[in-house]
VEXDREN-2710 file (C-alpha; in Angstrom, 1 decimal):
% VEXDREN-2710
k/r/px/py/pz
1/MET/-86.0/13.0/118.6
2/LYS/-89.6/13.9/117.7
3/ILE/-89.4/16.9/120.1
4/ILE/-86.3/18.3/118.4
5/ALA/-87.9/17.8/115.0
6/CYS/-91.1/19.7/116.2
7/LEU/-89.0/22.5/117.7
8/THR/-87.0/22.8/114.4
9/ILE/-90.2/23.0/112.4
10/ILE/-91.7/25.6/114.7
11/ALA/-88.5/27.7/114.5
12/PHE/-88.7/27.7/110.7
13/VAL/-92.4/28.6/110.7
14/ILE/-91.9/31.5/113.1
15/THR/-88.9/33.0/111.2
16/GLY/-90.3/32.1/107.8
17/CYS/-93.4/34.4/108.1
18/THR/-91.5/37.6/108.5
19/THR/-89.1/39.7/106.4
20/LEU/-87.1/42.9/106.8
21/ARG/-88.6/45.8/104.8
22/PRO/-86.7/49.1/104.3
23/VAL/-88.5/52.3/105.3
24/GLN/-88.6/54.6/102.3
25/LEU/-88.2/58.0/103.8
26/SER/-85.5/60.7/103.6
27/THR/-83.0/60.7/106.4
28/GLU/-84.6/63.8/108.0
29/ALA/-88.2/62.4/107.8
30/LEU/-87.0/59.0/109.1
31/GLN/-85.4/60.6/112.1
32/ARG/-88.4/62.8/112.8
33/ASN/-90.8/59.9/112.6
34/ILE/-88.6/57.7/114.9
35/ALA/-88.4/60.5/117.5
36/ALA/-92.1/61.1/117.4
37/GLY/-92.8/57.4/117.9
38/TYR/-94.7/56.9/114.7
39/LEU/-92.3/54.7/112.9
40/VAL/-90.6/52.4/115.4
41/LYS/-92.1/51.2/118.7
42/PRO/-90.8/49.1/121.6
43/GLY/-91.0/45.5/120.7
44/ASP/-90.3/46.1/117.0
45/ARG/-87.4/44.1/115.4
46/VAL/-85.3/46.4/113.3
47/GLN/-82.1/46.7/111.4
48/ILE/-80.7/50.2/111.6
49/THR/-77.9/51.6/109.5
50/THR/-76.1/54.6/111.0
51/MET/-74.4/57.5/109.2
52/ASP/-71.0/55.7/109.4
53/GLY/-72.4/52.7/107.5
54/LYS/-72.6/50.3/110.5
55/GLN/-75.6/48.0/110.8
56/HIS/-77.3/47.1/114.0
57/LYS/-80.0/44.4/114.2
58/PHE/-82.0/44.3/117.4
59/LYS/-85.4/44.3/119.2
60/VAL/-86.3/47.9/120.3
61/ILE/-86.7/48.3/124.0
62/SER/-87.3/52.0/124.2
63/ILE/-87.2/55.3/122.3
64/ALA/-86.5/58.3/124.6
65/ASP/-84.2/61.3/125.0
66/GLY/-83.1/61.2/121.3
67/THR/-82.0/57.6/121.4
68/ILE/-83.3/54.2/120.3
69/LYS/-82.3/51.4/122.6
70/GLY/-82.0/47.7/122.3
71/LYS/-80.6/45.0/124.6
72/ASP/-76.9/45.8/124.0
73/VAL/-77.2/48.9/121.7
74/GLU/-78.1/52.5/122.1
75/ILE/-78.2/54.7/119.0
76/PRO/-78.7/58.4/118.8
77/ILE/-81.6/59.1/116.5
78/LYS/-79.6/61.8/114.7
79/ASP/-77.1/59.1/113.6
80/ILE/-79.7/56.9/111.9
81/SER/-79.6/56.9/108.1
82/GLN/-81.8/53.9/107.3
83/VAL/-84.3/51.6/109.0
84/GLU/-85.6/48.2/108.0
85/LYS/-88.5/46.8/110.1
86/ARG/-89.3/43.1/110.4
87/THR/-92.9/42.7/109.2
88/PHE/-95.3/39.8/108.5
89/SER/-94.9/38.4/105.0
90/ILE/-98.0/36.9/103.4
91/GLY/-95.9/35.5/100.5
92/LYS/-93.4/33.7/102.8
93/THR/-96.2/32.4/105.0
94/SER/-98.2/31.1/102.0
95/GLY/-95.1/29.5/100.5
96/LEU/-94.2/27.8/103.8
97/ALA/-97.7/26.5/104.3
98/GLY/-97.8/25.2/100.8
99/GLY/-94.4/23.5/101.2
100/ILE/-95.4/21.8/104.4
101/PHE/-98.7/20.6/102.8
102/GLY/-96.8/19.3/99.8
103/VAL/-94.3/17.4/101.9
104/LEU/-97.1/15.9/104.1
105/PHE/-99.2/15.0/101.0
106/THR/-96.3/13.4/99.3
107/ALA/-95.4/11.4/102.4
108/ALA/-99.0/10.2/102.8
109/LEU/-99.2/9.2/99.1
110/ILE/-95.9/7.2/99.4
111/ALA/-97.2/5.5/102.5
112/LEU/-100.5/4.6/100.8
113/ILE/-98.7/3.3/97.7
114/SER/-96.3/1.2/99.7
115/LEU/-99.2/-0.2/101.8
116/MET/-101.2/-1.0/98.6
117/THR/-98.3/-2.7/96.9
118/SER/-97.5/-4.8/100.0
119/TRP/-100.9/-6.6/99.7
120/ASP/-99.7/-8.6/96.7
END
């Protein structure tokens, strides 16, 4: 049971420290920067919107021959209209750390109070 609780907390910590941020470029500039390898690199986690409005969320495996590839997706760069990249979020990380500290502090305080009141 403790292992499951620890794994759950670790999963929240890992996902809680990142956020999807839209790349603010024109469609043409966006496509040029992807093709040149400046904007998106293998290993990046992205959400791509194509010209037909479909959204694809995946981890980039490669960018070559005018396409960006993920595990089960291959998108021609010329069809990309918007990109959101998963990036580290200091705000979420700070909030998560503060929340965990608050819960632990409260639990310790309750335990201390209950221990002190049981001496009577």
